[in-house]
N, C-alpha and C positions, 0 to 999 in steps of 0.2 A: 557319568559325570567325570570319570577319570580322563576321558578324551578332552573335555572342556578345560579341565585343570591343566593338562599338558599343553593345550593350545595357548592358554593365557600365560603360562610359564615361558613359552617360546616367544611371546611378544616382548618379554622383558629381557631377552638375551642381549648382552652388551650394555645394559643399563645398570649403573651402580646401585646396589641395594642399600637403601636408607630406610629410616622409619617411615618417611613419606611415601616412597615407592612401594614399600611393603603394605601400607594402608591402602594405597591405590589398587594394588593387586587384589587385596581382600575385598574391596568394594566392587571391583569388576566381577570377581567370582560370585559374590552374593547376588549381584544383578543378573548374572548369567543363569544362576540357579533358579531365580524367580521366573526368568523368561522361559527356561526349560519347562518348569511346572506349568506355566500358562499354555505353552504349546501342547503339552501332554493332555491338558484338560480340553483342548480343542480337538482332540482325537488323533493327534499326530503319533506316529510310531516313535520308538526311542531314537532310531537313526535319523528320522525326519526332524525330530525336535533338536537333536544335537546339531544337525546340519543347519537348521534354522538359526540357532543361537550363534554359531560360528560365522555364518554369512552376514550377520548384523554387526560383527566386529570390524572396525576399520583400523587404521594406524593409531597407535597410542601416542604418537609424537605430540599431538595437540593436547592430550590429557597431561602428559609430562610437562609440557610448556605451561599449561594452566596451573599445575601444582607448584612449579617454580615461581610463577608470578605471585601466587598466594603466599608462598613461604617468604619471598623477598619482602612483601608488604608487611608480614608479621614481624620479620627481623627489623624492619625500619621503623614501623609505627608501634609495635608492641601489642597490637590487637588484630583480630581477623578482619579481612576485607568485607565490606558490605556488597553482597551480590544479589542479583535478581533471582528469585525463586521460581519454580515451575508454575506455582499458582499466580505469581505476579505476571508472568509472561502470558498466561491464558487470559487473565483479566485484561491485559493490554490488547490482545487480539479481539476480545469481546467489545471493548470500547471502540476500537478502530472499525470493526464491522458495523456497529451501530452508527458511528460517525459517517461511514461511507454511505450507508442507507439514507441518513438524514440529508447529507449534502446532495446526493443524487436526486432525492425527491425535491429538495429545495430548488435545484436547477430546473428540474422538470416543471414545477409549478410556474416558475417565471417564464419559461419558454412556452408553456401552454397558454399563459396569459398573453404573451406576444402573438401566439397563433390565433387566439380569439380576437385580438385587436385587428389583425390583418383580415381575418375572415369577415369580421363585422363591417370593416370598411369596404370589402368586396360585395357583401350582400346588401348593405344599405348605404347609399351615398349621403353625403352631407354630414351635418353635425350629429345626427342621431347615430350613425354608424361609428363615427369617431368616439363619441361620448360613451356609447355602450362598450366599445372595445377597450377604451382606456380604463373603464371601471373594472373589467376583468383583469387587465394588466396590473392595476394597482392591488387587486385582491391576490393575484398570484405572487406579486412581490411581497405583500404583507405576510403571506404564508411562508414563502421561501427564505426571506432574510432571517426570521427567528429560528428556522431550522439550521441555517448556517451558524448562527450564534450559539445555539445549544450544542451542536456538534463540535464547534471550535473550542468551547470552554471545556467540554469533557476530554477532548484530545489533548489540550494544553495541560490540564491537570494530571492526566495519565503520564504524559511525557516528563513533567516536572518531578513526579513521584519516582521515576526510574532514572533520572539524570545522574550521570557520573557513577552509576553502579556497575559492577563487573557482570558480564554475561557469561556464565559457566557453560561448559560443553553439554551438560545435561539439558539445559534450555535450548542450546543450538540444535541438538539432535531432535528434540521434540518439534522445534520450529521447522526443521528440514522435513520431517515426516508430514507435518501439516501442510507445508508448502507443496510437497509432492501430491498430496491428496487434493489440494485446491487447484492444481495445474490444469486439470480438464475444465473446471469451471471458469478459470481465467481465460483459457483459449476461447471458450464459448462466449464470454463477455466481450472479448476483443473482436471476434468474428461478427457477433450480433451488432456491436457498435459500428463496425465498418459497413456491414450490409445495410443497416438502417440509415446510416449517413448517406450512402449512395442512393438508396430508394427515396430518400427525402427530396432529392433533386428532380425526381420524375414528375410530381404534380405541377410544380412551377414551370417546368419545361413544356409539359403537355398543354397547360392552359395558355402559355405564351404562343405555342404553335397554332392552337385552335382559334384563339381570338386574343390578340395582344392588347385588348382594352385594359384600362387601369383596373377595372373591377375584377376581371379574370386574373390578372397578375397578382393582385392583392389576395384573392382567394387561394391561388396556388401557393403564395408565400405562407399563408396560414397553415395549409396542409403540410408544407415543408417543415415548418417549425414544430408542428405536432409530432410528426414521424421522427424528426431529428432529436426531439427531447428524450425519446426512449433510448436512442443510440447513445446519447451523452450520459444517460444514467448508467448504462452498462460499462462505458469507459471509466467513469468515476468509481463505481462499485468495485470492479475488478482491479483497477489500478491502485486504489487506496489499500485494499487488503493485501495484494501482492507486495506493495511497498512496505507493509508492516513486517512481513517475513524477511524481506531484504534488510530492513533496519536491524533486526535481531541477529541475522546471520553474518553480516559484513562488518560488525563492530565488536571491539573487545570490551569497551565501556559504552554504555548507552549514551547517545548524544541527543539531547533534547533540541528541538528546533526553535524553542522559545526561551526568552529570558537569559539570565547569566548562567553560563555553563560552569560545571565543576571543573577543577584543575585537570583531572585525567581525561575527561570528555573533551575539554578544550584542546588539550595537547594532541589527542587523536584526530580531532577534526582539522586542526591546523596542519597536521602531517598529511592529511588526505586531500584537502582542497586549498588552492591558493586564495589569498585574501580577496582578490578581485571577484572570484567566483562566489565567495560567501556574501559579498556586497550585492552582487547581481541577483542572488537568490531572494534577497529582501525586497527588491524593487521590480523584479521581472514581471510577476503576475499583475501587480497594480498597473504597470505600464500597458500590458496586454489588454486589460479590462478598459483602460482609458482609450486605447486605440479603437476597441470594439464599439464603445459608446460614441466616440467621436465620429467614426465612420457611419454609424446608424443615424444619430440625431443631426449631424451637420451635413453629411453627404447623402443621407437617405439610402445608404447601401445596406439594407437589412437582409436582402435576398440571399447573398452568399457570404455575408459578414461573419457568420458563426464559425466558418471554416478556420478562422484565426486561432481558435482554441486548440484543436488537434494539431495544427501546424506548429503552434508555439510550444506545445508539449513535446512534440518530437524533436524540435530544434534544441530545446533546453536539455532533453535527455542525451542528445548527441554531444553537446558541450560538456555535460557532466562526465560522460564516458571517456571523452578525449583528455580532459584536464584533471580529473580526479585520479588519485593514486590509491587503488585498492590492492593491498598486499594480500 
């Protein structure tokens, strides 16, 4: 343990010793001792445990900056800053995971309803095919929309609970570890989404080549929507969860996406995004959905119309990366 003590002391070389830095050093040492004991219980040798503890230490600059932010707040307000606890952050991830699942299934049920509509029109001509298909489309919509509402309400409430609260380094470190653990699953979701999206084009292309009759094209479109629905689920599930980690890691104060922001969250958001981009965020996806529905119902372009969603997502991501200022 002397090695760990000396290492922690070396991190504070050149930093003025105050009551705050002394407390920070004691907290780091206590945490290091706990981690050392955990590694020993896992069967690590003394040298392996010490090496493991030291390897997990990074720069303390962020910790010192956090300490100064908290102290300045106390000096100004006279009370401690309201910060997000580790339990709060884990609850936040649980709500996001559940929301991602519900939204993904909601989109799937609607797309499967659309798949049934086209398949029915291909298998049975006339009003019977259309009526039977519309019935399943309405059922899929009736299931999907409530799932959107349930997921949306839970996510909004979770965001509002955390809005304007400080995100401490302890939480960021935990989010970073969980993000690294999720990285493989995220890659799988993105690869599966891309592969399924590409495969979904095969049925409609094959049916069009074999026999370009309206019945075959409709049946191919139904198969395309069915396969694509699984790809969209993977995109949504992986994207929402990965976005949850990013939200915790890239902000100093939690910024809720809904309602009136707290003063610190609003100041941070305004410093990161220009006002026009904030306005665009509010209207972008409603416009995309309106274009999707317009193309489908007015122009009858259901076959490749769904591609607008991944394209719109990529385009908006590019805009955010270009014009957002992430320090």
